[in-house]
C-alpha positions in Angstrom: 109.9 79.8 106.1 108.3 82.8 104.4 110.4 85.4 102.6 107.8 88.7 102.9 108.8 91.0 99.7 107.1 94.2 99.8 104.7 95.8 97.0 106.9 98.9 95.2 104.3 101.4 95.0 104.8 103.8 92.0 102.8 106.5 89.7 102.1 103.2 87.7 100.3 101.4 90.8 101.0 98.4 93.3 104.0 95.8 91.6 104.5 93.3 93.2 116.9 94.6 113.4 130.5 93.3 120.2 128.9 93.6 123.6 125.4 92.1 124.8 122.1 93.0 122.4 121.4 96.1 122.6 117.8 96.1 123.3 115.3 97.6 126.2 112.1 96.3 127.5 109.2 99.0 128.2 105.8 98.2 130.0 102.4 98.6 127.8 102.6 102.4 127.0 99.9 104.5 126.1 100.8 105.1 122.0 100.3 109.0 123.3 103.2 108.6 126.3 106.5 109.1 125.5 108.0 105.8 126.8 111.3 104.7 127.4 114.2 105.5 124.3 117.3 104.1 123.2 119.4 101.7 121.6 117.4 98.6 120.3 114.5 99.8 121.9 111.3 98.1 122.1 107.5 98.7 123.2 104.0 97.0 124.0 101.2 99.4 122.9 97.2 98.7 123.7 96.1 101.3 120.9 93.4 104.0 122.0 89.9 102.7 121.1 86.3 104.6 121.5 85.2 107.8 120.7 87.1 110.9 120.6 90.1 108.5 120.5 93.5 110.6 118.9 95.2 109.6 115.6 98.4 107.8 116.7 99.9 110.6 114.0 98.1 113.1 111.9 97.6 111.6 108.3 95.0 110.3 106.3 96.5 106.8 106.1 93.8 103.7 107.0 96.3 102.4 109.5 96.7 105.9 111.2 93.5 105.4 112.7 92.5 104.8 116.5 91.8 101.4 117.3 88.6 99.4 117.9 89.8 97.6 121.0 92.5 97.4 123.2 94.8 95.3 121.6 98.3 94.4 122.4 100.8 93.9 120.0 104.1 93.8 121.4 107.2 94.5 119.1 110.8 94.8 119.8 113.5 96.4 117.3 117.2 95.2 117.8 119.8 97.1 115.9 122.9 95.0 116.9 123.4 93.2 114.0 122.8 96.9 112.6 125.2 98.3 114.1 128.1 95.5 114.0 127.7 94.7 110.1 128.7 99.1 109.9 131.3 98.3 112.3 133.0 95.5 110.4 132.4 97.3 107.2 134.5 100.5 108.2 137.8 98.5 108.2 140.4 99.3 105.7 140.8 95.3 104.7 138.3 92.0 105.6 139.2 90.3 108.7 137.7 86.5 108.9 137.2 87.0 112.4 134.4 89.6 112.0 132.1 87.4 109.8 132.2 85.0 112.4 130.9 87.3 115.3 128.3 88.1 112.7 127.1 84.4 112.0 126.7 84.2 116.1 124.0 86.8 115.7 120.3 86.4 115.7 119.6 88.6 113.2 122.1 87.2 110.3 121.4 83.4 111.3 118.4 83.8 110.3 119.1 85.7 107.2 121.4 82.8 106.1 119.1 80.6 107.0 116.0 82.7 104.7 118.6 82.8 101.9 118.7 78.7 101.8 122.6 79.1 101.8 125.5 77.9 104.3 128.0 80.4 105.9 130.5 79.5 104.0 128.4 81.9 101.6 127.8 84.4 103.9 131.6 84.5 104.6 132.7 84.9 100.9 130.1 87.4 100.2 131.0 89.0 103.1 134.8 89.1 102.1 134.0 90.2 98.6 132.7 93.7 100.2 136.5 94.6 100.2 137.6 93.3 97.1 136.2 95.0 93.8 137.4 92.4 91.9 135.0 89.4 93.4 132.1 89.1 92.8 128.8 88.8 95.5 126.7 86.0 94.8 124.1 86.5 97.3 124.6 89.0 100.1 125.7 92.2 98.8 127.2 93.9 100.9 129.6 95.9 98.4 126.7 98.7 98.4 126.5 98.7 101.9 130.3 99.5 102.6 130.2 101.4 99.9 127.6 103.8 101.1 128.5 103.3 105.1 129.0 106.6 105.9 125.5 107.7 104.7 123.5 104.6 106.5 126.0 105.3 109.6 124.4 108.6 109.7 120.8 107.5 109.4 121.3 104.1 111.8 122.9 107.0 114.6 119.4 108.5 114.4 117.0 105.8 114.1 119.2 103.4 117.2 117.9 106.2 120.2 113.8 106.4 118.5 114.0 102.7 118.3 111.1 102.6 121.1 109.6 105.3 119.9 109.1 103.4 116.0 107.9 100.2 117.7 105.1 102.0 119.5 104.1 103.7 116.3 103.9 100.3 114.3 102.3 98.7 117.7 99.7 101.0 117.2 99.2 101.3 113.4 99.1 97.4 113.6 96.2 97.3 115.7 94.3 99.5 113.9 92.3 97.7 111.1 91.7 94.8 113.8 88.1 94.5 114.6 87.1 95.3 118.0 84.8 92.8 118.6 87.6 90.4 120.9 91.2 91.6 122.0 94.4 90.2 119.9 97.6 90.0 121.7 100.5 89.0 119.3 104.6 89.8 119.6 107.2 90.6 116.8 111.2 90.2 117.5 112.8 92.6 114.8 116.2 92.8 114.0 117.3 96.0 112.0 120.3 94.7 109.7 121.8 95.4 105.9 122.6 92.6 103.2 120.1 90.6 103.0 119.7 87.9 100.2 117.4 88.4 97.0 115.4 91.9 96.3 113.4 91.8 99.5 113.2 94.5 102.3 112.5 91.6 105.2 112.5 88.2 105.4 110.3 86.6 108.7 111.8 83.4 109.5 111.0 81.1 112.2 113.1 81.2 115.5 114.9 78.8 118.0 111.6 79.4 120.3 109.2 78.6 117.2 108.4 82.3 117.0 108.5 84.2 114.0 111.2 86.8 113.8 111.9 89.5 111.2 114.8 90.8 109.4 114.5 94.9 108.3 117.2 95.4 105.7 117.5 99.4 106.1 119.3 99.6 102.9 116.2 98.0 101.0 113.4 99.8 103.4 114.8 103.1 102.4 116.6 102.9 99.5 114.7 105.4 97.8 114.4 107.6 100.6 117.7 109.9 100.6 116.4 113.5 100.6 113.3 112.6 102.5 112.9 114.4 106.4 114.5 111.7 109.0 110.2 111.8 110.5 109.6 111.0 106.9 111.7 107.5 106.9 111.1 106.5 110.5 107.3 106.4 109.4 108.1 104.4 106.6 110.0 101.8 108.6 107.4 102.2 111.4 104.8 101.2 108.7 106.4 98.2 107.1 107.3 96.7 110.8 103.6 97.5 111.2 102.8 95.0 108.3 104.5 92.6 109.5 102.8 92.8 113.0 99.0 93.1 111.8 99.8 90.1 109.5 100.4 88.1 112.5 97.5 89.6 114.6 95.2 89.4 111.8 96.2 85.0 111.4 95.6 85.4 115.2 92.1 86.9 114.8 90.8 84.4 112.6 92.0 82.0 114.1 89.6 82.8 117.0 86.7 83.6 114.7 84.5 80.8 113.7 83.4 82.3 109.9 87.1 82.6 109.2 87.9 79.0 110.0 85.1 77.0 107.9 84.6 77.3 104.7 81.2 79.6 103.8 78.7 77.3 101.3 77.4 81.1 100.4 80.4 81.2 98.2 80.0 78.1 96.4 82.5 77.5 93.9 84.4 81.0 94.4 84.9 80.8 98.5 88.7 79.9 98.5 89.7 82.5 95.7 87.3 85.6 97.9 88.9 84.0 101.1 92.2 84.6 99.7 91.4 88.0 98.4 90.1 89.2 102.0 92.6 87.7 104.2 95.9 89.1 101.5 93.9 92.7 101.3 94.2 94.5 104.3 98.1 93.1 105.3 98.9 94.6 101.6 97.3 98.4 102.3 100.6 98.3 104.4 102.9 98.1 102.1 101.3 101.5 100.6 102.8 104.7 101.4 100.5 106.9 103.2 100.5 109.7 100.4 98.7 107.4 98.0 95.4 107.2 99.8 92.9 107.0 98.7 94.2 104.3 95.7 90.8 104.5 93.8 92.1 108.5 93.1 95.5 108.5 92.9 95.8 104.6 90.8 92.6 104.2 89.3 93.8 102.3 86.0 96.4 99.9 88.0 92.8 99.0 90.7 91.2 98.8 87.2 93.1 96.6 86.3 93.6 94.8 89.6 89.6 94.4 89.4 89.2 92.7 86.0 91.9 90.2 86.6 90.0 89.3 90.0 86.8 88.8 87.6 88.6 86.3 85.4 90.2 84.3 88.1 86.3 83.9 89.5 84.8 83.4 85.7 87.5 80.4 85.5 86.3 78.8 88.7 82.9 79.0 87.9 83.9 77.7 84.2 85.5 74.8 86.0 82.6 73.7 87.7 82.7 69.5 86.8 85.6 69.4 85.4 87.7 68.4 88.1 91.3 68.5 87.1 91.3 71.8 85.6 89.8 72.5 89.2 92.2 71.1 91.4 95.0 73.3 89.1 93.0 76.7 89.9 92.9 75.2 94.0 96.5 74.8 93.5 97.4 78.2 92.3 95.2 79.8 94.6 96.8 77.7 97.7 100.8 78.6 96.4 102.4 80.3 99.2 103.5 83.2 97.1 99.5 84.0 95.7 98.4 86.3 98.8 101.8 88.3 98.3 102.0 88.3 94.4 97.8 88.3 93.1 95.4 88.2 96.5 97.2 90.9 98.4 97.6 93.3 95.1 93.5 92.9 94.1 92.4 93.3 98.1 94.5 96.1 98.7 92.1 97.9 96.3 89.2 96.4 97.3 89.9 97.5 101.6 90.8 101.0 100.3 87.7 101.6 98.8 85.7 99.7 101.5 87.6 102.3 103.8 86.6 105.7 101.5 82.9 105.0 101.5 82.0 102.8 105.0 85.2 104.8 107.1 87.7 101.9 109.2 84.7 100.8 111.2 82.9 99.5 108.1 85.9 97.6 106.9 86.4 96.0 110.5 82.6 95.3 110.6 83.7 93.2 107.2 86.4 91.9 108.5 84.8 90.7 111.6 81.4 88.9 109.7 83.8 87.4 106.9 84.6 87.2 103.5 81.4 87.2 102.3 80.5 90.3 104.0 84.1 91.9 102.9 82.7 91.2 99.4 79.7 92.9 100.0 81.0 95.6 101.7 83.0 96.5 98.2 79.8 96.0 96.0 78.3 98.8 98.6 81.3 101.0 98.1 80.6 100.3 94.0 77.1 101.2 94.6 77.8 104.2 96.5 81.3 105.8 94.5 79.9 104.6 90.6 83.2 105.4 89.5 84.8 102.2 90.9 85.1 98.6 89.0 82.5 96.4 89.4 82.9 92.8 90.1 82.0 90.0 87.9 78.7 88.7 87.4 79.7 85.5 88.8 80.6 86.7 92.1 77.8 89.0 92.1 75.7 86.2 91.7 77.3 84.1 94.7 77.0 86.6 97.2 73.6 86.9 96.0 72.6 83.8 96.6 72.1 82.9 92.4 74.2 80.1 91.0 76.7 81.6 88.9 76.3 80.8 85.2 79.2 80.2 83.0 80.3 83.0 81.0 79.3 82.9 77.1 81.9 82.1 74.6 85.3 81.6 74.8 86.6 79.9 78.1 88.2 82.8 79.8 91.7 83.6 79.5 93.7 82.9 82.7 95.0 86.1 84.3 98.6 87.6 83.2 
């Protein structure tokens, strides 16, 4: 079970889906084709590749580039949970049978499973939406009920375009994958409301062993009031694309020898640099398309992120010969949230710099060749664009095949 929290992008920098289920399936259409549309639509897309391929949608975001190969990423979007939650919240008073019916839906079952709480907590919090004197503890449905008319209008607009959203998400998910082999991935997406915690979506293993994504529309679009519908649809597609890319990227690495084994040329830094190279492309999908290139719009946060990475690398070099300290560093990097909390944020800036100076093809080539090639590509970008924050001497020496020297002076402080 993995909670996936979207990183919030601000000017200051990167912080950290009654009746049968309404869904429709379609064959794998071209992303440019209209395809079927309808409530709870689904789409499987083999993204266009090769010279002259049209962009998925007009824009400057890297994930809007045409894919390099005919990857097949099938995304199914189901909206029943969102519709049934809103329908239940329109009642004048709480009906216990509504909560029981909601608990039978896959989206709600996955949300309860991810929360680590029981159905009794879900039922109590759902009832609290109708009683201002009762405080919700985990699932906040009261704010959804208070704004239910707003969310109903939005859901009515999104529902018939679910297949279109799925195709756009599929195309975007394929855009950054290397083109030396094709990848097949499948993602079930459930639109809903009232997720526990602060994340706009969670990813939970389903009964069949595959992962399912539950997307909270209120969290994903809470700050988009006043934006055009097309902008909000693009935002939903981007969030879904990020999770679909994560799964497809993991499948690609599972097939790649350079990603399956440590690179002896990276020495003590292999675990850290590998984590950044793995998480960076995924985190790029958390960035709104209007904030590229990051090195222009978020120059100071980028400087701080690279400095954070450099300090971590220096600490690994300093720990050589100190088994206890090295184990502490390795434990931190291998924590489940390290990719999202640290490596993803640091890596997203490196990914963007590689793309701005070598194009999306330059990124794909680096990802195809492994973690060392990824950092060499960033170092090359620094040679072209002198304003980019440089990698530390420890990292540069390791990339060059020179044994890194322990930084002189006091031990490097732990990054904040």
